[in-house]
C-alpha distance (Angstrom), angle and dihedral (degrees) to the residues before:
residue distance angle dihedral
M1 . . .
S2 3.80 . .
A3 3.78 121.1 .
M4 3.77 118.5 -104.2
T5 3.78 111.2 -94.2
P6 3.83 120.7 -131.7
S7 3.80 91.0 -112.2
T8 3.81 91.5 51.6
F9 3.80 90.5 48.7
R10 3.80 92.0 50.6
A11 3.80 90.4 48.6
R12 3.80 91.6 52.7
L13 3.78 90.9 47.2
A14 3.80 89.9 51.5
R15 3.80 89.5 51.4
A16 3.81 89.0 52.6
G17 3.80 88.5 55.9
D18 3.80 90.4 49.0
F19 3.81 89.1 50.1
L20 3.80 90.4 56.4
R21 3.81 90.5 47.1
D22 3.79 92.6 51.2
H23 3.81 95.7 46.4
Q24 3.79 102.0 49.5
L25 3.81 91.9 128.1
A26 3.79 91.1 56.6
I27 3.79 89.9 47.5
Q28 3.81 90.5 52.3
R29 3.80 90.7 51.4
M30 3.80 90.1 50.4
Q31 3.80 89.8 49.7
W32 3.79 91.2 53.3
A33 3.81 90.0 50.6
I34 3.82 88.3 53.2
V35 3.81 89.6 48.3
I36 3.81 90.4 54.9
V37 3.81 92.4 50.4
Y38 3.81 90.8 44.6
V39 3.81 93.9 51.6
A40 3.81 91.0 46.0
L41 3.82 91.3 52.8
L42 3.80 89.8 48.6
V43 3.79 99.8 45.1
L44 3.79 109.3 30.3
P45 3.84 98.5 56.4
A46 3.81 89.3 49.8
L47 3.82 88.9 59.0
L48 3.80 93.7 52.5
P49 3.82 129.8 79.0
L50 3.79 115.5 -93.2
P51 3.81 111.6 -87.5
D52 3.80 117.7 -105.7
R53 3.79 126.4 -137.3
T54 3.79 92.7 -85.1
A55 3.81 93.1 56.3
S56 3.78 115.5 118.2
V57 3.76 139.3 -175.9
F58 3.80 85.3 -107.0
N59 3.81 97.2 57.3
N60 3.81 109.7 21.6
L61 3.80 128.0 65.8
S62 3.81 92.7 -156.1
I63 3.80 90.8 58.8
V64 3.80 89.8 45.6
A65 3.81 89.9 54.3
Q66 3.80 91.9 44.9
F67 3.79 91.2 51.8
A68 3.80 92.2 43.9
F69 3.82 95.0 52.0
W70 3.80 103.2 34.6
G71 3.79 102.8 20.0
I72 3.79 99.9 45.5
W73 3.80 115.3 0.0
W74 3.81 105.5 56.2
P75 3.83 101.0 31.1
F76 3.78 93.3 50.3
V77 3.79 96.4 38.9
L78 3.80 84.6 57.1
L79 3.81 90.5 48.8
S80 3.80 91.3 49.4
M81 3.82 92.6 62.7
P82 3.82 98.2 72.8
L83 3.81 90.2 37.3
F84 3.81 101.7 47.8
G85 3.79 106.5 5.4
R86 3.77 117.7 -124.6
A87 3.80 94.4 -29.7
W88 3.80 87.7 129.0
C89 3.80 89.5 61.5
G90 3.79 95.2 48.1
L91 3.79 101.0 38.0
F92 3.80 110.9 24.0
C93 3.82 115.0 15.5
P94 3.84 111.1 117.3
E95 3.80 92.9 -157.6
G96 3.79 91.2 52.5
A97 3.79 91.7 49.9
L98 3.81 92.7 47.6
T99 3.80 96.4 47.0
E100 3.82 91.2 48.4
W101 3.81 91.0 48.4
A102 3.82 90.7 49.4
S103 3.81 90.2 48.4
R104 3.80 90.8 50.7
H105 3.81 90.6 57.3
G106 3.81 99.4 29.0
R107 3.77 135.2 95.7
G108 3.84 94.9 -84.2
G109 3.80 97.5 -134.4
A110 3.79 124.0 179.2
I111 3.80 115.9 -94.3
P112 3.83 106.9 -101.1
R113 3.77 120.5 -123.5
W114 3.81 94.2 -119.8
M115 3.79 90.6 60.3
R116 3.80 91.8 59.0
W117 3.80 92.1 62.3
G118 3.79 108.5 128.6
G119 3.79 95.3 -136.6
W120 3.79 97.9 68.4
P121 3.84 96.2 90.7
F122 3.81 90.6 58.3
V123 3.82 95.9 39.4
A124 3.81 93.4 47.6
F125 3.82 91.9 46.7
A126 3.81 92.5 47.8
L127 3.81 95.7 46.9
T128 3.79 93.6 46.0
T129 3.80 93.1 47.1
V130 3.80 95.2 48.1
Y131 3.80 95.1 41.9
G132 3.79 89.7 49.5
Q133 3.80 89.8 57.6
L134 3.79 93.4 48.9
V135 3.81 92.9 53.9
S136 3.85 95.7 36.0
V137 3.78 95.0 -118.1
Y138 3.81 93.3 -179.4
Q139 3.81 92.3 59.5
Y140 3.80 111.5 35.1
P141 3.83 131.9 58.2
W142 3.80 95.5 -145.2
A143 3.79 90.4 54.0
V144 3.81 89.5 50.9
A145 3.80 90.0 49.4
V146 3.81 91.2 53.1
V147 3.82 98.4 43.2
L148 3.81 101.0 38.6
G149 3.80 96.4 24.8
G150 3.78 92.0 47.4
S151 3.78 90.1 52.8
T152 3.80 90.3 49.9
V153 3.81 93.3 49.9
A154 3.81 89.5 49.2
A155 3.81 89.7 50.1
I156 3.81 90.8 53.6
I157 3.80 92.7 47.6
V158 3.81 93.2 48.7
G159 3.79 89.8 46.4
W160 3.79 92.0 52.2
L161 3.80 93.1 47.5
Y162 3.80 102.7 43.1
G163 3.79 139.1 40.1
K164 3.76 128.5 3.1
D165 3.79 116.1 -99.4
K166 3.81 88.7 -19.4
R167 3.79 139.2 123.2
V168 3.78 100.4 -123.5
W169 3.81 91.6 153.6
C170 3.80 91.9 54.7
K171 3.78 93.8 49.4
Y172 3.80 99.5 46.7
L173 3.81 115.3 12.3
C174 3.82 112.7 23.7
P175 3.84 107.4 122.6
V176 3.81 92.8 -134.5
S177 3.80 100.0 35.1
G178 3.81 91.7 94.1
V179 3.80 91.4 51.5
F180 3.80 91.8 47.6
N181 3.80 89.7 47.6
L182 3.80 90.8 56.9
L183 3.79 97.6 44.0
A184 3.81 93.9 45.8
K185 3.80 88.0 63.5
L186 3.81 86.0 74.8
S187 3.79 93.4 55.9
P188 3.83 117.0 122.3
W189 3.83 89.0 -142.3
H190 3.76 135.6 61.4
Y191 3.78 140.3 156.6
R192 3.77 103.0 -98.4
V193 3.81 119.7 -151.5
D194 3.81 116.1 -147.1
A195 3.81 102.8 -149.2
E196 3.80 93.5 -165.5
A197 3.79 93.2 51.6
W198 3.81 90.0 46.9
R199 3.80 91.1 56.9
A200 3.80 94.4 46.4
P201 3.83 115.7 105.4
L202 3.79 113.0 -106.9
R203 3.76 143.7 153.5
R204 3.80 119.9 -65.8
T205 3.79 113.0 -73.2
E206 3.78 126.8 -153.1
A207 3.79 115.4 -113.8
I208 3.80 115.9 -97.3
N209 3.78 121.4 -132.9
C210 3.79 103.3 -139.1
A211 3.80 98.5 -170.9
P212 3.85 96.2 -164.0
L213 3.82 89.6 54.6
L214 3.80 100.0 -116.7
P215 3.81 123.6 166.9
L216 3.80 94.8 -120.9
R217 3.79 96.5 -166.0
T218 3.81 93.3 59.0
M219 3.81 98.8 29.3
Q220 3.78 113.8 141.9
G221 3.76 128.2 176.8
A222 3.78 131.4 -2.1
A223 3.80 102.2 -91.0
D224 3.80 97.1 104.5
C225 3.82 101.2 20.4
H226 3.82 115.2 105.7
M227 3.83 92.6 -154.4
C228 3.80 90.8 -131.5
G229 3.82 95.1 144.0
R230 3.81 96.7 -130.9
C231 3.81 92.8 123.9
S232 3.80 96.1 44.6
D233 3.84 110.2 138.6
Y234 3.81 91.3 -1.2
R235 3.83 106.9 167.0
G236 3.78 85.4 -8.0
A237 3.80 86.6 -79.9
I238 3.83 109.0 95.3
A239 3.79 125.1 69.3
P240 3.81 137.5 148.8
S241 3.78 106.5 -99.9
P242 3.80 138.2 -179.6
R243 3.78 120.0 -114.1
S244 3.78 141.0 165.2
P245 3.83 111.3 -76.0
E246 3.80 86.0 -130.0
A247 3.80 96.5 51.1
E248 3.78 99.5 91.4
I249 3.78 97.5 47.4
V250 3.81 94.7 44.1
D251 3.80 100.7 36.3
V252 3.82 106.8 22.8
A253 3.80 116.2 17.9
G254 3.78 112.3 77.7
G255 3.79 94.6 169.2
N256 3.78 130.3 -137.5
A257 3.78 137.7 -136.4
W258 3.80 97.7 -91.0
Q259 3.80 93.4 47.4
T260 3.79 88.7 51.5
V261 3.81 90.3 50.8
L262 3.81 90.6 49.2
I263 3.81 92.8 49.4
V264 3.80 98.5 41.9
F265 3.79 105.5 31.8
G266 3.82 98.9 20.5
L267 3.80 109.8 41.8
M268 3.81 97.8 19.6
G269 3.81 98.6 35.4
L270 3.77 118.4 20.6
A271 3.82 95.7 34.1
V272 3.81 90.8 50.0
G273 3.80 90.3 52.4
A274 3.80 90.6 49.2
F275 3.79 90.9 54.9
L276 3.82 96.1 41.4
W277 3.79 105.8 47.3
S278 3.81 97.9 75.7
A279 3.82 92.0 53.8
S280 3.79 97.6 39.7
P281 3.82 122.2 108.0
W282 3.82 86.0 -161.5
Y283 3.79 88.9 66.1
V284 3.81 90.7 52.7
T285 3.80 92.9 46.2
L286 3.79 93.2 48.7
K287 3.80 92.8 47.6
Q288 3.79 92.9 48.7
S289 3.80 92.1 48.3
I290 3.79 92.6 51.7
A291 3.82 91.5 44.2
T292 3.81 90.7 52.5
W293 3.79 91.0 50.5
L294 3.81 91.3 48.9
V295 3.81 93.1 50.3
N296 3.80 91.7 47.1
H297 3.81 88.4 54.6
D298 3.83 94.4 44.0
V299 3.81 94.0 -113.7
Y300 3.79 106.7 140.3
W301 3.79 108.6 154.5
P302 3.85 94.8 86.1
L303 3.81 87.9 60.0
A304 3.80 93.4 57.3
E305 3.81 116.9 111.2
N306 3.78 96.2 -151.7
A307 3.80 103.1 112.9
P308 3.83 114.6 122.9
W309 3.79 115.7 -103.5
F310 3.82 93.1 -109.6
I311 3.82 91.0 60.2
L312 3.81 101.6 36.6
T313 3.80 131.3 1.7
H314 3.82 107.2 -81.4
Y315 3.79 117.7 169.8
P316 3.82 106.4 135.9
Q317 3.80 90.7 168.1
V318 3.81 88.2 72.9
N319 3.83 95.2 32.3
D320 3.80 93.8 -109.0
S321 3.79 116.1 125.0
F322 3.79 132.6 136.8
S323 3.77 122.3 -136.8
W324 3.77 121.4 -142.8
L325 3.79 86.4 -102.8
D326 3.81 90.4 55.2
G327 3.77 90.4 54.5
A328 3.81 93.4 47.4
V329 3.82 93.5 48.9
I330 3.82 91.6 47.4
L331 3.80 89.2 54.1
L332 3.79 91.0 46.1
F333 3.81 93.0 48.6
I334 3.81 93.9 48.8
A335 3.80 92.6 45.8
A336 3.81 92.7 47.6
T337 3.80 91.3 49.1
A338 3.79 91.3 49.2
L339 3.80 90.9 51.1
V340 3.81 96.5 44.4
V341 3.80 99.6 41.4
G342 3.80 96.4 33.0
G343 3.79 91.6 42.6
A344 3.80 91.7 53.9
V345 3.80 91.3 49.1
L346 3.80 91.8 48.4
L347 3.80 91.5 48.5
G348 3.80 90.4 52.4
L349 3.79 90.8 50.8
W350 3.81 92.1 47.4
L351 3.82 93.0 50.2
A352 3.81 91.1 46.5
D353 3.79 90.6 50.8
Y354 3.81 90.2 49.1
A355 3.81 90.0 51.7
L356 3.81 91.6 56.3
P357 3.80 131.3 68.9
A358 3.78 115.8 -92.2
M359 3.77 118.2 -81.2
R360 3.76 117.5 -105.7
R361 3.78 110.7 -119.3
P362 3.80 118.4 -162.8
G363 3.79 110.9 -109.5
M364 3.80 93.9 7.5
R365 3.78 113.9 105.8
G366 3.75 135.0 137.2
A367 3.77 125.2 -117.2
A368 3.80 92.1 -84.6
G369 3.80 93.3 45.2
E370 3.81 93.8 -104.3
R371 3.77 122.7 150.4
V372 3.78 116.1 -86.8
R373 3.81 119.6 -143.8
S374 3.77 116.1 -139.2
R375 3.76 110.8 -150.2
F376 3.81 98.6 -109.9
D377 3.82 106.9 3.0
G378 3.79 92.0 105.5
V379 3.80 92.5 49.5
H380 3.80 91.6 51.3
N381 3.80 90.2 48.7
L382 3.81 93.5 50.8
A383 3.82 91.4 44.5
Q384 3.81 89.0 64.4
G385 3.78 88.0 65.4
L386 3.81 90.5 63.0
I387 3.80 93.6 64.3
P388 3.86 94.1 100.9
A389 3.82 92.3 52.6
A390 3.80 93.3 43.0
G391 3.80 92.7 48.6
S392 3.80 93.1 46.7
G393 3.80 90.3 54.5
V394 3.79 93.4 54.9
F395 3.81 90.8 45.4
L396 3.82 91.4 50.7
G397 3.79 91.1 49.8
L398 3.79 94.2 48.8
S399 3.80 93.1 43.2
A400 3.82 88.8 55.3
T401 3.80 85.6 71.4
T402 3.81 89.0 49.8
L403 3.80 91.0 53.9
T404 3.81 93.4 44.6
L405 3.79 90.0 54.5
L406 3.80 91.6 46.8
Q407 3.80 90.6 49.3
H408 3.81 89.1 51.9
E409 3.81 87.2 56.7
G410 3.81 91.1 53.5
V411 3.80 98.8 -99.4
A412 3.82 113.9 146.4
I413 3.80 111.8 -122.3
G414 3.79 101.8 -179.0
W415 3.78 88.5 121.6
A416 3.79 93.1 59.1
N417 3.82 103.1 89.3
P418 3.83 96.6 51.5
V419 3.81 89.2 49.7
R420 3.79 92.2 45.8
F421 3.78 94.7 52.6
A422 3.79 92.4 42.0
L423 3.81 89.0 56.1
L424 3.80 91.2 45.5
A425 3.80 91.7 48.9
L426 3.80 92.1 50.1
A427 3.80 91.6 48.7
L428 3.80 91.9 48.6
A429 3.79 91.4 48.1
W430 3.79 90.1 50.9
S431 3.79 91.5 49.4
L432 3.79 91.4 50.6
R433 3.79 90.0 48.2
F434 3.80 87.0 54.4
Q435 3.81 89.1 52.2
W436 3.80 89.6 53.3
R437 3.79 92.0 50.3
L438 3.79 95.0 43.7
A439 3.79 90.5 48.6
G440 3.80 87.5 50.3
L441 3.80 89.4 62.0
R442 3.80 87.7 63.8
T443 3.78 103.8 37.5
S444 3.80 140.1 9.7
N445 3.81 91.4 -152.2
A446 3.81 105.8 115.2
W447 3.81 93.8 -155.9
R448 3.78 93.7 54.6
R449 3.80 91.0 46.2
A450 3.81 91.3 49.1
T451 3.81 91.2 47.6
A452 3.81 90.3 53.7
V453 3.82 91.4 49.6
V454 3.82 92.2 49.2
L455 3.81 92.2 49.5
V456 3.81 91.5 51.4
A457 3.82 89.8 47.1
L458 3.81 91.1 52.8
G459 3.79 89.7 51.5
L460 3.81 89.2 54.5
L461 3.82 94.6 57.1
P462 3.85 95.9 92.4
F463 3.82 89.0 48.9
V464 3.81 91.2 52.8
W465 3.80 92.5 43.2
S466 3.81 89.9 54.3
W467 3.79 90.4 62.4
V468 3.82 91.7 46.0
L469 3.79 87.9 55.0
F470 3.80 93.3 45.9
F471 3.79 99.6 46.0
I472 3.82 102.9 29.5
L473 3.79 117.5 15.0
W474 3.79 99.6 36.9
């Protein structure tokens, strides 16, 4: 049996896109089935008593929901992005389906200028991550209902207010859209636009509803595309196509300031702090030191555990409540981690950029035609190469919850640490390979390229050490 040729493979992939295009009604029905399951997992556990220590995934709906959301759903949705692009967003996401449905039947208002601000992906991710830690979103059904359910309600409201049959929420405000955007750049698939075929005269073509509001004619890469298949074969010019997983970062993605902030201080800083604080003896030591000082100065209100559950964790029936001091030290720990780890990464990127020749910017040359260095363009470009490492860190943190839940069910997890560090090592190696390739776009000098890679690697040391602390020393 002969091997499949590249042209045959591309043809089959194109047919898969056409299949999605031709079965949109079936996809919508599947999405509504997912919505029903999603709402049930959000609402029903919140109506039940809190599970006791004997509760199991086999006998308690709250544990089932906990395992579904934090053991399976989020870790593997994250993993799906570099494997399949944002197919989750276009085919399965309940929030995406609900906001598009609301937009279809809503008032159809114009998208306000404030919503187009480029910082929302980072701000929404940061606020959701930090708030989730304060209310213990991984442990308690009411916290899940507020964090995930609140996001879903906001998605429906935004959908009803703005756009017509669009996913305005997904494009601008979704707390994980920025993360998905970054990871999808590693996808080996994308919807390729053939510019020549687009310009060719043809019969009239029905308009395509691109729900995430993409300019189809000039679409490049997979970062914003929801892989829904609606535009497959549009004008005979768009088709799902294979590509190198490195193509978008090296050839397309130049990066920008807010993406750099999300990568460096969001995924590699703030998220690390959110995973580390609960295991850290430093957190305990700091809290005890501050508590001692407060008692010695007759200041007792920060030690009170009287905050409502939707502000700080408050479940006295299971002896789990945060004091105001707990909340303040959690915020301090996460912020300090973001600054230390993210700051080291940013410094490494800045030094690497300084070690390389200036980036060439289209339309920006000096009087003699020399290259002109923009202040941070090179840093933003190099930051894109850290996406594999940044994504692996978030996956490792989320999968720690998966393994904890499995261990609670009696599953042996002695194999976990070797697998964890193998995945981390592969992601780091891939990120450093990206640095080598990105540096190669600016110089052919091997020493300068190697110097840039080493400087980035040195900046990553606190990030790596954080995971050594989390998985081994603590």
